[in-house]
Phi, psi and omega in degrees: 000139184268168177301323181297317179296316179296319179298320178297314178300319179301308182290328177296314181298318180294318185293335183281336177081006181268348183229163176222170179055047181281122182227119174281133178246096185271345182275353179290161179304318173241123182305139187230147167247118181258136181206171179238129180291129182297317186288318186255339184080008181282132177277136184230151171241131181241128175221160180236144178066034175249093182294329177296318179295320178295315180297316179299316179299319179294319179296315179298318179297316181296313180295322179295328177290328180284317184219112184293345177292334182296319179297319179295321178296317179298317179295321178296314179297317179298316180298318180295323180289328181282328186240000000 
């Protein structure tokens, strides 16, 4: 993905008014747009053409459907890594 695509996503996200704190991260292995959802306050990372990210998300969703404790564990680990 090129810098132009990330810049477009950055300005699109800001222009819609549904998100805040939109930050393009171009130095990542795969370029990312990081933002916070206005309604829920949830922080999100958006990338395009990352098959690893899609696969990881699907695996987490499947395991979470089998055992709801897994989602709580993932949130706990994420919180510990952030703070």
